[in-house]
C-alpha positions in Angstrom: 63.6 72.5 -140.5 63.4 69.7 -138.0 64.2 66.3 -139.1 63.0 62.7 -138.3 59.4 63.8 -138.1 57.3 60.8 -137.4 53.5 60.6 -137.1 53.2 57.7 -134.7 49.4 57.8 -135.3 50.2 56.9 -138.9 52.6 54.2 -137.9 50.2 52.4 -135.5 46.7 51.3 -136.2 46.1 51.3 -132.4 47.2 54.9 -131.9 45.5 56.0 -135.0 42.1 54.9 -133.5 42.7 56.7 -130.2 41.2 60.2 -129.6 44.6 61.9 -129.7 47.7 62.4 -132.0 51.2 61.2 -131.1 54.2 62.8 -133.0 58.0 62.8 -132.8 60.5 65.2 -134.2 64.1 66.2 -133.7 65.6 69.6 -133.9 68.7 71.7 -133.3 69.0 74.2 -130.5 68.5 77.1 -132.9 65.3 75.4 -134.3 64.1 74.7 -130.7 64.5 78.4 -129.9 62.3 79.2 -132.8 59.8 76.7 -131.5 59.8 78.3 -128.1 59.2 81.7 -129.8 56.2 80.6 -131.9 55.1 77.1 -131.0 51.8 77.1 -132.9 53.5 78.4 -136.1 56.4 76.0 -135.7 54.1 73.0 -135.3 52.1 74.1 -138.3 55.2 74.1 -140.5 55.7 70.5 -139.4 52.1 69.7 -140.5 50.7 69.7 -137.0 47.9 72.1 -136.9 46.9 73.1 -133.4 43.6 75.1 -133.2 43.4 78.2 -131.1 41.2 76.6 -128.5 43.9 74.0 -127.8 46.6 75.0 -125.4 50.3 73.9 -125.9 52.2 72.7 -122.9 56.0 72.0 -123.1 58.3 70.2 -120.7 62.0 70.2 -121.1 63.2 67.1 -119.2 66.8 68.2 -118.9 66.8 71.9 -119.3 70.0 72.2 -117.2 71.9 69.9 -119.6 70.6 71.8 -122.6 71.6 75.1 -121.1 75.1 73.8 -120.4 75.6 72.2 -123.8 73.9 74.8 -126.0 74.0 78.2 -124.1 71.3 80.6 -125.4 70.0 77.7 -127.6 72.8 78.4 -130.0 75.1 75.5 -130.7 76.3 73.4 -133.6 78.3 71.0 -131.5 76.0 68.0 -132.0 73.3 68.9 -129.5 69.9 67.8 -130.6 66.4 68.0 -129.0 64.0 65.1 -129.4 60.4 65.9 -128.9 57.3 63.8 -128.4 53.9 65.6 -128.7 50.4 64.3 -128.2 46.8 65.4 -127.8 44.6 67.7 -129.8 41.7 65.5 -130.8 39.3 64.9 -128.0 41.5 66.9 -125.6 42.1 70.6 -125.9 45.7 70.3 -125.0 48.8 69.3 -127.0 51.6 68.2 -124.6 55.2 68.2 -125.7 58.1 66.5 -123.8 61.5 67.5 -125.0 64.8 65.8 -124.2 68.2 67.2 -125.2 71.2 65.0 -125.9 74.3 64.7 -128.0 73.6 63.2 -131.4 76.5 60.8 -131.0 74.4 58.8 -128.5 71.8 57.9 -131.2 71.7 54.2 -131.7 74.2 53.6 -128.8 71.7 52.1 -126.3 70.0 48.6 -126.4 66.3 48.8 -125.9 64.1 46.0 -124.8 61.1 46.3 -127.1 57.7 45.2 -125.8 56.9 43.6 -129.2 58.4 43.0 -132.6 58.5 46.1 -134.9 56.2 44.4 -137.4 53.5 43.8 -134.7 50.9 46.4 -133.7 50.9 45.5 -129.9 52.0 43.1 -127.2 50.4 39.7 -127.8 47.8 38.5 -125.3 
């Protein structure tokens, strides 16, 4: 089962009011292969119910890196795939962008946040 499942619509009042969902989840290459084989069923198991009239589009940002580090999507060497999905409210599309990397890089980069974590948005 994927981990670190975050409903960003639940975390942000601003996103919650918009006419789309935004979700994040992390999975192993083996789990990702299962997602590719049955995306709608996989998302439903995460609690993301995509109706039949809503298409699912997926982009793998670094497919070549993923293929090199997890051939045939089978690897237990620390490769993880992070996914951000959004849509499926006023839009009949749910788009997923996937990015594979080594789990040792989690927390290793400094980010310049646009606002403090306890704020809902950038102040005017």
